[in-house]
Phi, psi and omega in degrees: 000129180246113183230138175282148180301323180298334178284348180266011179242132172281104186295330180286315183268348184055052176226156177288146171272089189305314181302321180292322179297317180292334177284321185285328187230163173292165188298324180294314179293319179299320179298320178295314179300313183293338177277352179276118182290144175259141183267121182294336182278345179281118182261338183212139177281145174209156179282132178228131178257121185290346183281349181229144177298327181288341182089359181268142181287142169214150179297322180301314181290326177295318178300315180301317180294316179300315181295318184282327184262330186261309183280145176276101179245025181297332179292344181272346182272120179242128179298142178160166179259074187294335179296336177294323177293317180300325184278350181299143179267065179225162178301152180306326181294330177289319177299317180296318178300311180300316180300315181297319180294312183293330179277352182081021180261359181289122185285116174232173178297322178297318179295314178301317180299319180292339179266009174097002177278125182278102178207161178292147177263006178285146179296138180294326186273319183249352173057005181226017178229155177289118186274087171249180185296325179295317180295311184299320187264342186227313191273331183297136178306326178294318178294317179301318180295319178298314179298319180292324176296322178289336183305334180306323185272325192226010183053038190288318183299322178298319179297315179299311181301317181297314180297318181293327178289327181289310187206106183283064180245112186300323180296311180297323180300308183293321179296314180295323182297317186260357181286000000 
């Protein structure tokens, strides 16, 4: 017997036709169907794809769902208020730079070393410090001099110093600096 699922619903009362369900399926499956509530406000069935707001299927949205639900990508999620970088009124290359620094993708000797590149982790400019993004952009005497030279225009070094004394959080520092 070939029956469509829609034929097993009393469309006027919006209830399952239980005897037909038990004929179509084994008792365990029939019990699951009968436990599924029918919505009285739904007048017509339609295909809806959860991956798109429009409800239409796309390969792109299927890929996104597969990556988020099937693959373990938890290592890619970094806590932070990333929308603040997006909202900054700066050129896209500055936003990309900030994103790379805050995500730990900014290439420094320490980063290269952690990725298997055999190189010294000493700073190129001062030769006696561990060259990570904080050192390169804030702590290195060369970086401090650059910030102070820029200070002529914006009183920037005082702002940097104040933010770092309040909360030594590199993410907050960069957002505050460019906001």
